[in-house]
BAPA-655279 format. One line per 8 residues: number of its first residue (from 1); their letters; for each residue z, x, y of N, C-alpha, C. Coordinates in steps of 0.001 Angstrom, whole numbers. Each point is the difference from the previous one (the first is absolute). Example, Ala and Ser with C-alpha at 12.3 -4.5 7.8 and 13.67 -1.06 7.14 Angstrom:
<zalos>
1	AS	7800 13190 -5690 0 -890 1190 0 900 1200 | -720 -350 1050 60 820 1190 730 -770 1090 $
</zalos>
This chain:
<zalos>
1	MWLVKLMM	-1522 -1206 4033 184 1284 963 457 -596 1157 | -378 -368 1028 -72 503 1363 521 -881 1054 | 906 -556 729 347 -334 1276 1469 -78 434 | 119 678 802 964 -551 1106 1267 461 -523 | 300 782 842 1502 137 -57 237 -1059 1187 | -977 4 716 343 -1333 1023 -126 -1334 -827 | -814 -38 -808 -357 -1213 -621 176 -139 -1485 | 226 998 -604 569 62 -1356 153 1389 -588 $
9	VGAQAYPF	818 385 -980 -166 1188 -368 -530 -371 -1499 | -892 987 -789 -360 -573 -1067 -1341 943 -454 | -545 -530 -908 -1183 511 -492 -739 996 828 | -1287 107 13 -470 575 919 -312 -747 1434 | 1265 261 1121 -267 -848 739 -3 959 1447 | -305 -780 1038 -360 579 1222 1302 839 395 | -39 1120 882 1479 211 333 -152 -77 1761 | -213 -1175 5 -70 -682 1489 756 747 1249 $
17	GHEPILEA	-484 486 951 1114 710 910 757 -725 884 | 41 -1586 -211 551 -543 969 1462 -780 -596 | 499 842 -886 1200 -564 -731 1371 -28 981 | 66 1075 1193 966 -84 846 68 -1453 680 | -1180 -444 357 -65 -1001 1032 525 -1231 -856 | -201 -39 -1229 156 -1457 -1006 1443 413 -536 | 479 1136 -19 1341 43 -232 1128 -31 1119 | -560 -91 1209 902 -163 1444 506 -1284 34 $
25	GKILQAAQ	-484 -1091 -769 610 -1043 -172 1397 -69 -653 | 64 528 -1079 1226 441 -893 932 961 837 | -390 967 856 714 699 487 789 -928 1263 | -734 -878 706 596 -651 900 987 -1083 -550 | -517 -722 -1009 686 -932 -455 1662 481 -308 | -124 1396 -627 1364 441 -546 876 392 1361 | -664 428 814 496 47 1482 641 -814 539 | -604 -1346 -131 429 -1437 578 1217 -262 -691 $
33	EGSMGEVQ	-284 147 -1548 1298 -586 -808 1262 809 514 | -245 1575 269 1083 713 193 428 315 1741 | -494 -633 869 216 -78 1562 1358 -90 -61 | 316 769 1332 1384 43 103 573 -1190 1176 | -550 -1138 223 343 -880 592 -154 386 1417 | 850 -791 1053 -169 308 1460 51 1519 353 | -923 450 666 -45 1501 394 -648 -24 1464 | 764 560 748 -247 17 1480 -926 1214 212 $
41	QMESEPQR	-941 -432 821 -887 1442 790 714 723 762 | 34 1475 -100 901 848 710 -1021 190 1323 | 871 153 1016 -529 299 1319 -910 1095 149 | 350 918 -877 -722 1513 160 -1301 -364 -652 | -293 -690 -912 -1287 -346 -1023 -1163 -690 1278 | -1159 488 -313 -873 -763 692 -442 -1232 -832 | -615 -706 790 -397 -1688 -280 -559 -158 -1235 | 336 -525 -1194 -696 -60 -1243 -1525 -522 280 $
49	PKVPSRFS	-936 508 -831 -1402 -277 202 15 -1487 -348 | -989 -633 417 -299 -1421 -301 -1700 121 -220 | -365 599 -1316 -1393 105 -123 -855 -1291 332 | -883 191 486 -1181 -1238 -72 -37 -542 -1092 | -260 -1634 71 -252 -784 -1152 -1373 225 -616 | -942 44 911 -1305 355 -518 -711 1116 406 | -530 1160 -504 -651 950 204 -662 686 -808 | -828 779 328 -671 1048 -1301 -212 1432 908 $
57	ADIKIISF	94 953 -810 51 1517 411 -669 1053 -1204 | -639 915 849 -528 740 -999 1384 858 -465 | -194 484 -1267 1388 739 -535 -379 1243 -791 | 810 895 -25 -134 1192 -844 1252 -487 -966 | -301 739 -1212 1041 -264 -1273 159 1451 -328 | 1389 258 -172 54 1401 -761 1184 -402 -950 | -379 353 -1242 811 -87 -1188 278 1162 -702 | 1154 -211 -827 467 1197 -876 406 -803 -1305 $
65	SAGFLAFD	-585 116 -992 131 -330 -1326 -374 1038 -881 | 717 152 -1249 -185 738 -1209 -369 1336 517 | 739 272 1108 -103 1685 296 -1225 427 947 | -657 -1224 473 -1531 172 735 241 -787 1198 | -481 755 1033 -290 -457 1215 -1298 -416 364 | -137 -1317 525 -1240 -648 273 -91 -497 1433 | -828 95 787 -437 -447 984 -1136 -943 36 | 117 -1376 657 -864 -961 -52 -254 -715 1325 $
73	VGLYARDA	-1121 -880 217 85 -499 1125 -711 -1661 -140 | 559 -942 894 -383 -1168 -386 311 -1073 1210 | 414 -1207 -621 52 -1071 1353 1222 -754 -604 | 877 -418 1069 997 -950 -338 79 -1479 687 | -40 -1148 -337 -82 -1062 1008 992 -903 -596 | 618 -1014 725 1076 -1170 -299 16 -865 852 | 318 -1252 -567 806 -1063 1255 1148 -409 -944 | 954 313 532 1057 -575 -473 405 -1451 -45 $
81	AQKASRLE	-570 -780 931 4 -1414 1 -691 -775 -1181 | -1192 712 -71 -982 -462 -1334 631 619 -1416 | 644 740 108 637 666 -897 -1094 846 -881 | -851 688 658 -1292 612 -287 32 1525 88 | -278 993 -802 -62 1438 267 -1378 378 -381 | -280 1264 80 -1221 641 -376 76 1543 106 | -28 834 -1019 214 1291 -57 -1320 932 -690 | -856 341 1041 -1073 1002 -609 360 1187 -236 $
89	DLRDFPLL	-555 723 -1088 353 1479 -269 -1343 543 -614 | -506 1066 959 -1126 717 -347 262 1514 -481 | -231 292 -1104 502 1431 -536 -1156 645 -695 | 127 1318 -205 -880 1012 -785 718 -258 -1460 | -1036 -159 -1158 442 47 -1109 574 1372 -471 | 1242 -180 -849 520 1431 -247 -833 966 -554 | -143 1477 495 -492 1002 -450 -1692 -173 319 | -565 -1401 339 -1312 12 -96 -386 -812 1286 $
97	KSLKTNLT	-38 666 1302 -78 -338 1288 -1212 -665 294 | -988 52 -999 -1474 -555 42 443 -1571 -346 | 861 -339 -541 191 -1369 -374 874 -585 1021 | 45 -1084 281 808 -872 1299 550 -1256 -1078 | 1407 -288 412 384 -1176 -662 685 -909 1363 | -190 -1419 -134 82 -633 1275 893 -1347 -349 | 1459 227 238 622 -1197 -499 648 -788 1059 | -223 -1369 67 429 -843 952 1061 -999 -872 $
105	NLILVDKA	1163 -271 389 879 -906 -324 459 -873 817 | -490 -1496 -143 -107 -1075 818 1093 -914 -615 | 1044 -263 603 1116 -1075 -159 -15 -1300 869 | -307 -1063 -509 153 -1410 727 801 -714 -293 | 1377 -12 494 1023 -810 -469 743 695 -1395 | -388 -658 -961 348 407 -1157 -1141 273 -1229 | -1153 366 636 -1195 316 -822 -419 1361 685 | -647 776 -1501 -67 1472 507 -1191 120 -771 $
113	YTITGGSD	-856 1055 765 -1082 172 -176 -583 1606 41 | -530 522 -742 -804 1569 70 -1337 -106 408 | -359 599 1024 -1523 196 238 -403 1416 -346 | -991 328 -724 -87 1382 -255 -1886 -87 -33 | -324 1173 -14 -1473 334 -480 -668 315 1320 | 456 366 1387 -673 347 995 -888 -1087 414 | -1466 665 422 -1187 -859 464 -338 -1047 -685 | 449 120 -1406 -206 -1070 -1129 1262 -457 -531 $
121	PICRQLPM	765 -910 960 1314 -458 -561 315 -859 -1209 | 1026 239 -588 459 -747 -1258 1436 -594 245 | 238 -1218 -100 1475 -714 124 420 -208 -1042 | 1449 162 -66 781 -701 -1045 1274 -480 308 | 274 -1155 -401 1408 -767 175 846 669 -661 | 1322 603 517 1005 403 -911 792 -1033 -472 | 400 3 -1405 911 -904 -708 1524 127 992 | 913 -920 -115 975 133 620 1121 358 -758 $
129	FGAQKFVD	497 1166 644 1183 614 -726 1291 -276 1061 | 32 -593 701 1007 13 782 -98 803 1459 | -619 1162 -49 -307 839 1060 -980 -291 830 | -1176 -574 -570 -1167 -214 900 234 -1190 824 | 618 83 1119 198 -995 1040 -57 607 1263 | -41 -672 1326 198 549 1066 1488 436 230 | -73 1137 790 1246 571 306 171 442 1349 | 784 -342 723 149 682 1585 575 1223 -19 $
137	LFGWASNP	-1051 1055 110 693 1220 -115 662 730 1082 | -104 -794 1196 786 355 1169 1060 -776 625 | 133 -1119 -324 975 -972 638 1417 289 -54 | 378 1023 -1328 1178 206 -360 259 1064 1379 | -544 646 437 350 1053 1056 479 -459 1480 | -164 -1489 12 652 -451 1511 1111 -872 -676 | 519 351 -1230 1300 -624 -426 1117 941 -134 | 1006 -251 950 998 1095 -109 944 187 -1428 $
145	QLSEYVGE	-31 -1303 -579 538 -48 -1232 -913 964 -1193 | -1238 -21 64 -647 833 -856 -372 1617 354 | -197 -66 1473 -594 1569 233 1223 794 946 | -198 1100 -26 1034 843 829 -964 1144 555 | 498 420 1224 -564 943 828 105 1448 -359 | -1131 874 -410 483 1229 -494 -312 999 1153 | -809 -148 856 -298 1072 990 -1620 -220 664 | -207 1152 761 -1415 -77 277 -607 1139 -617 $
153	RTVAGRGC	-1302 -149 -138 -974 999 -741 -1407 -152 517 | -579 898 -659 -1469 82 394 -1046 -286 -983 | -779 -642 -335 -1141 -251 -1033 -1054 -77 681 | -804 1178 -771 -1449 216 671 -353 -11 1388 | 1185 816 787 -362 108 1253 696 -918 987 | 418 -1201 -594 619 -1561 404 1486 253 41 | 756 -77 1008 1225 -355 -76 478 -1285 -519 | 1056 -247 -562 330 -1122 -674 1620 -518 -135 $
161	SLWRLRSN	439 -720 -66 1466 -482 -598 -101 -228 -1454 | 849 787 -566 175 -441 -1647 872 -864 -488 | -412 -900 -648 1066 -1041 -514 -65 -10 -1601 | 658 -10 -663 515 150 -1277 816 -1376 -612 | -503 -477 -1259 325 -957 -545 1660 162 -509 | 819 -890 389 1536 412 -50 304 86 -1380 | 918 1127 -541 428 79 -1178 -909 162 -1223 | -1302 427 619 -1197 346 -978 -968 878 912 $
169	TSMSLCAD	-288 1038 -746 -883 1087 625 -1349 83 -601 | -315 -1481 -508 -1469 -160 -464 -888 -294 1016 | 415 -552 1302 -1020 -490 1131 473 389 1441 | -1008 450 587 342 243 1434 -1083 -253 883 | 233 -213 1199 -1283 -515 986 311 1020 1309 | -1122 542 305 332 861 1477 -849 -773 648 | 316 -642 1453 -602 -754 664 237 658 1442 | -1354 -289 874 70 265 1403 134 -1261 785 $
177	GDQPVELN	1179 -405 297 245 -1116 451 -311 -1183 -1162 | -909 -1033 226 -337 -895 -1140 -1004 522 -749 | -629 1053 183 -1181 615 -679 274 628 -1089 | -348 -317 -1338 334 843 -800 -1073 1365 -318 | 889 934 -217 -897 1310 34 258 690 -1651 | 1160 -14 -539 -228 220 -1500 1056 -969 -734 | -447 -535 -1381 905 -571 -768 -221 1053 -1365 | 1510 94 -535 208 863 -914 637 -696 -1277 $
185	ITLSISGI	-680 164 -1084 562 -682 -1270 171 779 -1028 | 1222 264 -627 245 916 -1181 316 -858 -1309 | -607 256 -957 192 -661 -1204 806 881 -1000 | 871 -642 -617 1182 760 -950 -200 -421 -1541 | 161 1006 -678 110 -533 -1638 1241 515 -577 | 1106 -1066 -227 1023 420 -541 1101 551 1153 | -319 -233 1302 603 410 1272 -403 1276 277 | -1160 831 -767 -563 959 684 -1265 -243 722 $
193	PASNTSYQ	-288 394 1242 -1166 131 731 -1109 428 -896 | -1153 -707 -90 -982 80 -683 -1218 111 799 | -245 -589 1051 -1062 93 1007 307 -426 1234 | -657 512 846 228 -80 1429 -1504 -436 845 | 79 -1068 944 -1329 -356 315 250 -284 1584 | -818 725 829 51 -228 1618 -1089 -845 283 | 77 -1055 941 -1229 -800 643 226 446 1317 | -989 586 728 359 473 1274 -1208 -931 639 $
201	FGSLTLGD	200 -689 963 -527 -985 827 -720 591 1413 | -1231 -301 -147 -730 200 1431 169 -1143 950 | -748 21 941 -45 -1151 1123 -100 -1662 -560 | 734 -783 381 69 -1218 -517 -927 -889 914 | -678 -935 -1023 -1006 -1024 513 1129 -1333 -152 | 319 -541 927 753 -1274 149 -575 -1332 -181 | 780 -938 -349 -266 -1377 -52 -1551 -438 -392 | -611 -658 770 -1255 -830 -160 -1319 1279 -57 $
209	QVPPSLLE	326 941 462 -775 1188 -79 -77 638 -1382 | 676 -463 -926 131 258 -1199 -1045 -531 -837 | -983 227 -593 -1263 -479 -712 817 -1029 -978 | -442 -1241 -66 585 -813 -938 -496 173 -1499 | -983 525 -150 -633 613 -1429 1080 802 -570 | 816 767 610 515 1192 -487 1321 -842 -780 | 162 -1163 600 1340 -730 -1038 -347 -1291 -523 | -1232 50 -556 -601 -1174 -716 -636 382 -1345 $
217	KPMICNEV	32 -859 -901 -377 279 -1379 -1440 -127 107 | -923 1379 -319 -1402 -240 -184 -575 -509 -1096 | -1267 -671 290 -786 -401 -1312 59 697 -1326 | -352 1219 99 43 569 -1090 1262 33 -1057 | 1152 -537 671 1100 -256 -1135 -94 -1418 -575 | -1292 -753 99 -10 -1236 -667 -599 138 -1361 | -666 1173 -245 -1031 274 -1109 297 1415 -498 | -178 288 -1403 -580 1448 -296 -1217 499 505 $
225	APPCESGR	-68 1448 -208 -1535 560 360 -691 -571 -1231 | -1400 -18 199 -1112 -54 -938 -300 928 -1007 | -484 -115 -1111 -340 962 -833 -919 944 821 | 28 1376 -565 -1056 1045 476 -1122 -388 -304 | -1043 -197 1008 -956 -39 -656 -1070 833 -583 | 620 1342 112 -704 1164 -616 262 -36 -1481 | 987 -777 -191 181 -283 -1692 -433 -1502 -672 | -858 -764 836 -332 -1086 -553 -1173 440 -1032 $
233	GKAADLLD	-228 -970 -850 -973 85 -1033 -199 1450 -851 | 1133 1116 63 88 807 -574 813 -40 -1383 | -416 837 -1093 887 220 -1030 1268 519 270 | 840 -217 -1117 1384 499 35 83 1408 178 | 708 982 881 471 1161 -37 994 191 -929 | -55 1515 -629 1410 467 -452 638 560 837 | 1835 -96 30 680 435 753 1023 758 -712 | 396 1305 502 950 778 -790 1265 -204 1052 $
241	AYVFHPGM	670 -931 -629 1300 -523 733 1485 318 -562 | 734 175 988 1395 654 -278 968 -1185 548 | 1286 -39 -643 1090 -993 527 1172 485 -416 | 898 -144 930 1586 423 -52 611 -1161 -418 | 627 -5 -1298 904 -1145 -178 1149 150 -727 | 665 -1281 -154 1377 499 -1115 -318 -7 -1248 | 980 339 -994 -292 12 -1424 1160 -698 -637 | 544 -917 699 1296 -889 -765 -654 -588 -1049 $
249	SAIDYNIE	-1259 -749 -58 -637 -665 -1170 -1349 28 -91 | -567 -599 -874 -1462 56 -392 -769 -915 1254 | 677 -843 646 -751 -897 1265 4 1114 938 | 465 1199 96 -107 750 1283 -1575 557 -95 | -501 -70 -1171 -1413 828 -199 -962 -908 622 | 245 -1515 227 -1081 -803 591 -192 51 1342 | -1355 -71 196 -288 689 1385 -571 -1311 697 | 133 -1089 -530 -330 -1338 813 808 131 1187 $
257	DQNIADLI	-339 -653 1137 555 29 1378 685 1129 303 | -507 984 -182 508 1556 208 -919 565 1023 | 513 1025 457 -972 1116 1044 -83 1121 -787 | -1151 478 -296 -236 1364 -398 -811 1052 714 | -497 1020 -205 -607 952 787 -883 1216 -868 | -763 77 896 -763 1310 -624 899 1377 72 | -332 1056 -660 576 1154 -140 534 675 1683 | -667 37 760 307 214 1390 929 -664 874 $
265	GDAFFICG	-190 -1553 -220 927 -939 269 1118 -148 -452 | 213 281 -1478 1229 152 -663 712 1030 745 | -684 1200 -179 698 1223 83 606 -107 1401 | -326 -667 1036 396 -108 1417 1144 -834 -107 | -202 -1445 -620 1011 -766 -266 1389 360 -507 | -204 866 -1034 1118 581 -747 762 1037 655 | -629 710 856 488 910 867 504 -592 1226 | -540 -1052 569 788 -666 1421 1176 -695 -442 $
273	DKLNNASK	-368 -566 -1279 1208 -918 -503 1347 888 -453 | -273 778 -672 1131 1128 -191 602 824 1312 | -916 198 874 656 503 1121 797 -1031 1003 | -362 -1068 -245 907 -1071 670 1332 -316 -485 | -157 302 -1465 1227 -214 -892 529 1259 -568 | 93 950 1032 439 1473 -684 1066 -190 -267 | 1239 -757 526 1254 -41 -57 545 -689 -1360 | -1188 -662 -523 396 -1268 -1134 -410 848 -1462 $
281	ATIDHNYT	683 -156 -833 -292 320 -1491 -1104 -634 -478 | -255 -1003 253 -1216 -728 -277 -1114 -487 1022 | -1092 -646 -400 -996 -191 871 -51 -1670 -117 | -654 -651 855 -141 -1348 332 134 -812 -1637 | 966 -825 -70 176 -680 -1049 401 970 -1302 | 157 821 -65 319 1060 -905 -1276 262 -1020 | -1159 130 1046 -1294 341 -489 197 1387 -946 | -67 -111 -1396 216 1321 -452 -1319 614 -904 $
289	LISRYTLE	-1012 -1072 10 -1167 433 -561 -1188 43 862 | -988 940 -332 -1139 -25 447 -1365 -117 -1012 | -911 -1020 149 -715 -131 -864 -1506 43 407 | -952 370 -824 -1600 74 563 -749 -860 -859 | -794 -516 543 -965 -1301 -553 -1173 334 322 | -1134 -332 -875 -1348 -125 543 -138 -1672 -172 | -451 -238 1330 -306 -1485 382 -1624 -68 145 | -272 -1294 69 -1449 -459 143 330 -1024 1389 $
297	ISSAFGQY	-552 427 1202 349 -943 1085 -1164 -520 819 | -248 -1154 499 -838 -373 984 -2 533 1240 | -1032 827 693 125 400 1166 -150 -826 1205 | -329 -1169 -368 400 -1146 1069 1381 62 544 | 350 1002 540 1697 -277 162 385 -1007 947 | 902 -619 -218 680 -740 989 1271 445 845 | 836 -575 521 1033 410 1023 1182 179 -1045 | 162 1464 390 1360 497 -768 1051 -713 -95 $
305	GVCNGYPD	575 -252 -982 1538 -994 -113 987 1118 -439 | 1020 -190 441 1542 487 314 476 -376 -1286 | 246 1020 -958 1000 -722 -1505 1127 897 -72 | 1077 -841 -434 1144 793 -199 665 -678 -1136 | 766 1051 -855 903 -559 -1031 -778 -337 -1358 | 969 85 -1089 -576 -499 -1251 1153 -1192 -675 | -288 -525 -1044 860 -1180 -449 1569 428 -141 | -40 1285 -311 1558 787 -365 455 809 934 $
313	TTPPGPVC	-571 68 1201 344 615 1116 1304 -781 977 | 323 218 991 1086 -506 997 -377 262 1478 | -776 -981 595 -157 -1321 -510 -1054 -161 -1027 | -15 -1068 -658 -1114 -54 -1119 -1230 -326 641 | -1329 291 -682 -1336 -21 422 -912 -269 -1004 | -1009 366 -9 -889 517 1397 -362 -1069 1049 | 245 401 1418 -257 -1021 1151 -989 692 719 | -1020 -406 265 -1373 320 852 -57 -838 1462 $
321	FGGDLRLV	-360 417 977 -330 -679 891 -1164 756 1090 | -615 -771 528 -982 502 1151 -1449 382 -638 | -232 -272 -1309 -1234 419 -579 -878 -1015 -587 | -1187 305 -182 -779 -1037 -934 702 -321 -1229 | 24 -1399 -309 661 -232 -1130 -924 124 -1491 | -1409 516 179 -596 246 -1290 -759 1666 193 | -585 22 1091 -440 1438 38 867 1072 185 | -645 1184 -693 899 1190 142 -157 363 1548 $
329	GKEAPFFA	1237 505 488 317 320 1411 -96 1474 135 | -470 531 1086 -11 1332 142 381 424 1437 | 619 958 146 302 845 1255 -35 1282 -82 | -155 953 1164 528 1237 9 1653 -40 177 | 715 1113 -619 1587 -116 418 219 -353 1394 | 874 -739 227 759 -258 1344 -1083 -586 875 | -1032 -707 -616 -1121 -805 496 -664 591 1046 | -122 1350 -217 -522 825 885 -1382 -264 147 $
337	GDGESRCA	-868 8 1014 -1358 79 311 -659 -1666 437 | -832 -271 644 -551 -1060 276 38 -1173 -1301 | 411 -1056 191 168 -989 -1304 750 535 -928 | 759 811 282 889 671 -1139 -822 885 -1110 | -1357 440 698 -1077 653 -1164 -30 -499 -1279 | 16 -1499 48 -59 -860 -1173 -1282 204 -545 | -1144 -67 843 -1434 -22 -478 -490 1555 80 | 651 937 203 -308 1418 81 -230 591 -1247 $
345	AESKAGFW	-1025 765 -280 -125 829 -1418 982 967 -217 | 718 720 1175 745 1234 -220 1158 -262 1189 | 897 793 -361 1207 181 714 818 1151 -241 | 326 1018 856 235 1154 -81 1638 -151 -565 | 473 -1329 247 1451 -236 -379 -94 -811 -1320 | -1266 -73 -875 226 -840 -1075 -367 -1629 525 | 430 -549 -1047 28 -1554 -230 1054 -689 -651 | 766 -1128 354 755 -709 -325 -763 -1781 -443 $
353	YSLPKAGH	445 -267 -1429 -736 -1034 -286 975 -1269 -426 | -92 -1181 363 675 -1195 -669 -615 -739 -994 | 570 -239 -1047 -631 -575 -1042 667 -1383 -403 | -724 -1170 777 538 -1234 13 -117 -686 -1742 | 1355 -607 -187 -315 -634 -1640 -981 -902 -296 | -290 -785 1190 -1183 -1101 -393 -1571 787 6 | 334 1230 235 -1786 697 76 61 889 -1378 | 1132 75 -894 -100 963 -1130 -760 -992 -1130 $
361	CPAGQSPS	-1173 720 -302 -996 -366 -1015 373 -509 -1188 | -493 -979 -745 505 -306 -1417 -185 1356 -764 | 699 -73 -1087 -72 1400 -1036 -1350 -67 -393 | -649 1008 59 -1219 561 -608 -1161 -335 1143 | 279 -517 1246 -977 -301 1199 379 1075 1200 | -1113 433 490 -319 731 1048 -335 -670 1194 | 487 526 1232 -570 -635 1268 -1328 35 83 | -630 -1222 481 -1400 -314 157 -510 261 1177 $
369	TTAASTGC	-1380 -8 317 -462 409 1241 318 -1276 1016 | 681 -1188 -473 285 -1125 469 1295 -94 734 | 722 1210 -510 1528 -246 306 428 -172 1469 | -922 90 711 486 -445 1600 7 -1231 273 | -771 -911 -1009 441 -1518 153 466 -634 -1154 | -186 568 -1354 462 -505 -1032 593 837 -1245 | 753 -670 -914 193 935 -1002 1464 1164 302 | -270 887 -982 1280 943 82 -450 1387 1007 $
377	SWSIQKRL	973 660 397 -465 1310 835 502 1148 -400 | 1010 -19 -872 211 1333 -494 600 -185 -1558 | -30 1148 -706 472 -221 -1454 606 1789 -326 | 308 -159 -1167 862 1343 -564 -941 317 -1375 | -686 1284 568 -454 885 -1094 797 770 -1031 | 895 566 725 939 675 -1013 1176 420 748 | 1366 100 -386 838 877 563 132 1413 -779 | -361 895 1102 -45 1392 -565 1294 863 -402 $
385	KTIQQSCL	1067 -185 887 973 844 -138 1229 -432 930 | 957 156 -577 1398 -432 844 1020 1095 2 | 344 566 893 1052 1030 267 1358 -399 752 | 941 534 -334 1326 36 594 -138 592 1387 | 598 -1064 1132 -177 846 1354 760 1213 331 | 977 108 -975 1066 1010 356 -864 1297 -640 | -1052 23 -673 -678 1096 -383 -850 569 920 | -619 -1095 880 -562 596 1268 938 383 1019 $
393	METHGYLD	1115 -726 217 649 125 1202 1249 1174 -283 | 456 53 -1266 1158 1327 -139 -574 1082 -1028 | -883 -341 -596 -470 1159 -1138 -970 806 852 | -950 -544 819 -1078 534 1096 348 91 1447 | 1320 -298 147 258 -281 1471 -988 -514 957 | -393 -1165 -53 -1172 -524 610 697 -247 1425 | 1222 -356 64 507 -243 1538 -331 1189 788 | 382 1347 -430 -185 942 634 -1625 296 482 $
401	LCKKDFVE	-763 -410 -981 -1390 302 159 -472 -1168 1238 | 748 -1044 65 -230 -1091 1014 280 832 1218 | 1087 338 297 491 720 1111 -732 1182 362 | -517 605 -960 -1005 1206 372 -970 -641 656 | -905 -1224 -617 -1225 -433 512 439 -450 1552 | 1122 -437 277 357 -471 1327 229 994 1072 | 412 1139 -460 229 1205 707 -1269 876 333 | -855 -142 -843 -1465 837 -99 -813 -825 1018 $
409	KTGFANSI	190 -1349 -264 -1198 -901 733 -1269 151 -211 | -339 338 -1057 -1192 -84 -403 -592 -1031 -1103 | 585 -1194 -195 -467 -812 -904 1337 -157 -944 | -474 -385 -1136 894 -330 -1268 -447 899 -1254 | -241 1025 249 -522 1123 -1002 855 37 -1211 | 1098 356 489 1389 283 -1226 315 -1159 -491 | 258 -1055 745 577 -1190 -751 -1539 -807 -828 | -1000 159 285 -1169 -575 -785 -85 952 -1228 $
417	AALRAAFA	265 1329 102 -464 986 -1025 1117 -462 -1064 | 1231 -112 346 976 -208 -759 -13 -1183 -845 | -367 -1014 452 -250 -1180 -682 -943 -280 -938 | -1291 669 589 -999 358 -1059 333 634 -1371 | 823 1432 341 393 585 -1107 1009 -758 -812 | 795 -826 583 945 -661 -1160 -746 -664 -847 | -1007 -866 232 -909 -648 -876 -931 764 -741 | -333 975 416 -1116 940 -635 163 451 -1248 $
425	SENLASGG	1406 360 -188 895 704 -1557 1154 -334 -134 | 359 291 -1190 1417 -157 -191 755 1007 -20 | -473 1239 524 672 1256 -162 514 370 1332 | 1465 -61 -89 679 132 1100 -362 1256 891 | -440 1171 -1086 -88 1214 738 -1044 -119 1164 | -988 -723 -402 -1101 -328 987 -20 -1034 983 | 1474 -477 85 14 -1263 864 -265 -1341 -644 | -154 -225 -1369 -245 -799 -601 1031 -1047 -192 $
433	CPDVGGPS	176 -1487 -629 1047 -411 -334 -142 -848 -1140 | 831 -152 -873 150 -722 -1294 -398 -1394 103 | -1334 -614 -848 -96 -1478 185 964 -726 -882 | 724 -891 796 1342 -769 -576 -423 -1342 -553 | -1564 -206 1 -259 -1124 -849 341 -1354 802 | -380 -1099 -647 558 -1093 282 -1004 -1115 -758 | 302 -1496 389 -745 -1097 -606 -1713 175 67 | -232 -547 -856 -1558 -10 207 -512 -1043 836 $
441	DGDFAVVV	-1159 43 814 -510 -878 991 -213 -1147 -774 | -211 -278 -1315 -202 -1324 -349 1316 -755 235 | 1070 335 -22 1400 -564 229 -105 -894 1550 | -865 338 625 -260 -754 1550 -1252 -375 64 | -608 -466 -1176 -1377 -774 380 140 -1224 444 | -1211 -394 839 370 -1046 724 -503 -1427 -872 | 1110 -882 -156 -378 -1267 -630 -728 -1086 837 | -793 -554 -495 -1001 -976 601 -395 -1119 -699 $
</zalos>
């Protein structure tokens, strides 16, 4: 289930909000390949901006995606000579302002890291997909072959000259002399604008005044978080778990190296994923089924691992990264709360979990009180029911209920109730969905 439009699209993955920055490299590469050759600066144009190589600044982030407008604050820092950049984004959790999400995207040459969890930070190094490398977001504006002057404008009360990427409306920079005021990036799907993000810069801190620690890898990126102390020595807990998955073959029911969720967490994931893909006929990897399981898990939770794909999906999977290799991982959706709420007993947004293959208990065995240090960490008690996602989405109008929740801004009451009803019965009139069945859990017993 969960990461990354900026890291990966797939199972239950984080819809991290930094996709525009990571996609900027592709936009700039395409512009460079289609550059117009020698272009002279017009006398009537202002001098092109030469943004300082090393600076940091507080920023405001205004984004419009999936029909919703969001306002966030954060910090941006870069050193073009060292090929290093940092983007911090602090935002309210959707519909639940009592929860905060804090995401830092750190890029050091060709290595990318995400740091989440607020005052109890957690770090993950991203696998390389080609986009996770340093990109100079500003150098193009000083190049006449790549930039064209559009005119003067005012952004947040500041006057600036607007420069646009030639033959490409995806990027623009408004600058006051050499000072960036606003960087605007538009992402498109099949040529149709799908999202727009504005990064507005405050006063710049320059050169040696930029703290070196902003552009260095922190020590926490060298190891995963330790097991939750609150779960050490405790017997296994039962988890009512849900998973969105493909239905192309029996192997798609195997939840090893997959992300699953509790009822509230999955209601929000399905809702958010469908809203982000509203223009598509299918959801990530053609996930056509939703299954409900009863699991036994150790509450000595490790760091949440981001898992994507199944053996018969494109690209093939599953592939997990950033998590504990044996312990069940846990977080509040979108890494909300300090420490991603990994060791918290409750979350108003529910929880997401990762199930590492190496922690799957042998058949007939349950997690023990020593799971934090030895042995298995999770087992399947039973798969309770599997439904077609079309029953929830189309028959019961789940997308409309999601939109209603976003408009009412009172939580996820409509989305949660609809998912609960779909599994509570097979009566369509009462919101239920038929059980489409599937292979027995024994088909995926662990061989030791």
